[in-house]
DONU-353859 format. One line per 3 residues: number of its first residue (from 1); for each residue y, x, z of N, C-alpha, C. Coordinates in steps of 0.001 Angstrom, whole numbers, plus 500000, padded with zeros to 6 digits. Each point is the difference from the previous one (the first is absolute). Layout:
NUM	Y,X,Z,Y,X,Z,Y,X,Z  ...
END
This chain:
1	908822,250934,235996,499384,501535,500230,500312,501052,500652  499631,500180,501226,499934,501433,500950,499884,500911,498986  500903,500763,500718,500354,501592,499619,498853,501078,500818
4	499967,501645,499478,499438,500871,500503,500425,500926,500538  499394,500383,501300,500528,501001,500808,499117,501301,498913  500860,500838,499573,499269,501216,499787,499944,500905,500994
7	499301,500687,499582,499097,501334,500495,500981,500840,500430  501318,500232,499280,501287,500655,500884,500564,499543,501081  500030,498250,499382,500272,499104,501189,499671,499996,501772
10	498327,499937,499786,499263,500283,501378,500373,501551,500635  499680,500438,499173,500662,501748,500605,501372,500088,500833  500795,499009,499144,501859,500347,500232,499960,499032,501700
13	499263,498779,499751,500326,499125,500800,499076,500840,501181  498896,501047,499855,499456,500170,501377,500713,500836,500177  500480,501032,499316,500841,500899,500191,501681,499837,501089
16	500637,499067,499413,500514,498987,500721,500168,499572,501532  498398,498982,500166,499564,499529,501072,499844,501273,501206  498769,501145,499557,499405,500647,500665,500478,501826,500297
19	500927,500210,498854,500541,501392,500199,501529,500074,500155  500650,501101,499696,501423,499693,500336,500740,500045,498682  499722,499029,498582,500439,499672,498872,500896,499467,500545
22	501401,499745,499358,501288,499603,500519,499819,498526,499077  500240,498900,500388,499748,498663,499397,501669,500368,498982  500202,498953,498843,500826,500470,499576,500169,498866,498615
25	501180,499678,499653,500627,499440,498943,498411,499911,498685  499705,498704,499271,499267,500331,499052,500464,499090,498751  499247,500018,498487,501215,499761,499147,498596,499421,498744
28	500893,498685,499999,499138,499425,498778,499807,500085,498803  498985,500372,499186,500125,500366,498251,499143,498800,499523  500102,500060,498818,499283,498684,498649,499057,500665,499684
31	498686,500010,499507,499307,500004,498973,499362,499265,498968  499287,501130,499066,499783,498710,498671,498394,499794,500181  499603,500183,500828,498591,499530,500505,499824,499051,499639
34	498964,499140,499644,499398,498931,500266,499533,499603,500952  499071,500547,500457,499510,499652,501126,499586,501276,501370  500055,499254,500952,500038,501216,501318,499588,501250,499517
37	500235,500893,500794,500109,501503,499433,498168,500150,501248  499008,500971,499774,498532,500675,500511,500901,500264,501809  499758,500177,500585,500174,500751,501362,500423,501225,499604
40	499518,500808,499063,499978,501212,500076,501295,499967,498848  500510,499260,499148,500766,500659,499074,501568,499633,500297  501084,501207,499599,500922,500148,500457,501284,500045,498652
43	501486,500145,500203,500526,499848,499140,499744,500923,498997  499865,500067,498538,499273,501630,498742,498965,499856,500030  498915,499012,501450,498747,500444,499715,499590,498382,500351
46	500190,499371,498910,499024,498652,500086,501313,498757,499879  501083,500543,500720,501066,499246,499866,501304,500687,499418  500756,498684,498927,500679,500335,499372,501370,499415,500585
49	501601,500830,500666,500760,499228,499804,500600,500302,498715  500908,498688,500440,500668,499450,498712,501453,500432,499859  500040,500369,498449,501073,500865,500146,501299,499367,498682
52	501349,500482,499653,500527,499115,499719,501910,500001,500356  501306,499454,500033,500702,500731,499937,500546,499177,500920  500562,500550,500873,500324,499544,501804,498909,499990,500657
55	498598,500472,500020,499041,499205,500975,500022,501160,500861  499825,499712,501003,499910,501113,501123,499183,499314,501177  499517,500155,500998,499009,499475,501001,501684,499642,500949
58	499750,498715,500487,500482,499794,501206,499461,500228,501674  501152,500456,500453,500213,500368,501889,499337,498919,500723  498725,500175,500423,499518,498589,501059,500338,501013,501625
61	501764,499700,500090,500079,500341,501872,498939,499763,501233  500119,501220,500357,498865,499580,501343,500913,499126,500985  499364,499168,500632,500263,498868,500375,501013,499079,499471
64	501412,500094,499788,500653,499304,499254,499615,498630,499074  498502,500769,498927,499669,499157,499018,498582,499526,500355  499721,500381,501458,498863,499164,500044,499366,499098,501414
67	499320,498891,499453,500138,499254,501257,498648,499461,500376  499388,500118,501230,498380,499944,500419,500299,498390,500293  498819,499740,499374,499548,498348,500687,498682,499779,500268
70	499816,499788,501624,498415,500055,500523,499849,501585,499834  498475,500112,500031,499378,501414,500709,500032,500573,498458  499339,499727,499301,499720,501044,498895,500895,499932,498522
73	501030,499038,500135,500882,499865,498891,501501,500612,499902  500127,500731,498857,501135,500826,499976,500937,499419,498745  501302,499686,499688,500596,499132,498863,500962,500928,499822
76	500217,499999,499204,501039,501150,499321,500995,499084,499120  501696,500568,500558,500714,499117,499548,499797,499647,498293  500212,499318,498979,500711,500111,498498,499961,500720,499415
79	500174,501200,499296,500434,500592,499481,499801,499880,498473  501152,500007,499274,500614,499463,498351,499753,501209,499323  499454,500380,498726,500672,500596,499031,500183,499263,498640
82	500996,501083,499489,500717,499119,498872,499608,501247,498669  499243,499346,499177,499494,500894,498605,501799,500244,499554  499677,501174,499954,500891,500681,498785,500400,499828,498569
85	500676,500612,499628,500494,499795,498682,499490,499895,498900  498815,501424,500141,498957,500031,499021,499092,499441,500125  499023,499566,501157,499495,499008,500074,498830,500993,500934
88	498640,499591,500237,498917,500467,500883,498567,499796,499605  499559,501275,500165,498336,499577,499771,499726,498660,500881  498203,499366,499529,499698,498892,500672,500004,499960,501379
91	500953,499104,500317,499585,500133,501659,499214,498867,500820  499011,500636,500790,498942,499490,500038,499532,500001,501384  499830,500641,500846,500498,500032,501434,501332,501214,501045
94	499646,499790,500941,500809,500665,501072,498813,501268,500904  501056,501166,500604,499097,500715,500352,500891,500061,501271  499766,500633,501630,500728,500614,500524,499652,501006,500354
97	501201,501466,500102,499917,501109,499934,500617,500781,501291  499775,501367,500281,500566,500549,501088,501180,500922,500088  500453,500235,498405,501005,500782,498928,500828,499068,498964
100	501000,500178,499715,500935,499313,498628,499359,500466,499095  499215,500789,499611,499473,500753,498578,498498,500713,501008  498814,500697,499098,499161,500486,500738,498618,498899,499394
103	499168,500823,500282,498172,499477,500152,500046,499415,501543  500661,499324,500081,500053,499425,501065,499748,498592,501038  499399,499269,499373,499119,498798,500068,499422,499509,501166
106	500740,499146,500664,499018,499468,501233,498943,499030,499653  500764,499277,498921,499373,498266,500215,500066,499572,498737  499614,499268,499240,499848,498931,498866,500303,499052,500174
109	500196,499468,498999,499687,498346,499934,500661,499601,498232  498922,499499,499126,499753,499300,498804,500691,498685,500146  500942,499596,499070,500975,498633,499735,498680,498954,499558
112	499806,498478,500269,499226,499326,499295,500518,500141,498640  499058,499634,499638,499947,499975,498443,501786,499409,499301  500044,499193,500727,501564,499105,498751,501102,501001,500393
115	499622,500664,500619,501431,500474,500959,499749,501659,499421  498958,500712,499160,499664,500771,499581,500836,500119,498327  500645,501021,499647,500518,499758,498484,501102,501382,499939
118	500497,499471,498625,501206,501310,499442,501002,499347,500458  500987,500916,500915,501294,499642,500089,501526,500226,499285  500529,499485,499226,501417,499917,499446,500676,500624,500872
121	501737,500063,499376,500918,500395,500918,500024,498805,500390  500990,499862,501890,500318,499356,500106,499562,498949,500926  498423,499864,500075,499172,499519,500490,499872,500625,501215
124	499196,499607,500909,500059,500001,501249,498537,500015,500698  499198,501295,501135,499345,499697,500150,499688,500732,502001  499928,498147,499855,500328,500333,502352,498510,499927,500493
127	500199,501070,501201,498806,499707,500378,500323,500403,501650  498784,499120,500571,499961,499728,501766,498633,500860,500233  500144,500990,500612,498586,500578,500291,499162,499458,501374
130	498858,499607,500233,499128,499797,500466,499281,500321,500566  499983,500501,501332,498786,500947,500312,499047,499416,501140  498556,499592,499655,499558,499358,500723,499083,500789,500678
133	499491,500228,501079,499535,500849,500667,498319,499335,500817  500199,498522,499423,498843,499311,500956,498554,499739,499201  498750,500589,500325,499013,500293,499442,499354,498788,499857
136	498488,499757,499483,499789,498575,499635,499259,499109,501259  500089,501044,501378,499314,499057,500985,501533,499524,500525  500862,499892,499318,501149,499684,501068,500321,498579,499428
END
């Protein structure tokens, strides 16, 4: 399944490309939504972030965590979340945000159905983010 570039992400990328907005690290978080959000949704407004013992967003370090392949695809290093002793709410997808907390998601993707669901203490969730900017004509 392909993810979705949210309105906030479109605005962010345009500001980085055409304004003086500095490029920064990004943060990987987990969401409970079982399908991709609409482009207008955001954390707290259509996207619910996972909660539970030991949960926190993971840094995606600018430059070192990303690999470009071809002209339109960028892939992150794989990141691993480990569920804490108290367990977490259902983990059904992920998002990329511009900060370690807050309503600042720029991209989101729901997992395939078989990957969705409850996680118990000690479970791991491994994610590799893939941005593919090709359009239908490529």
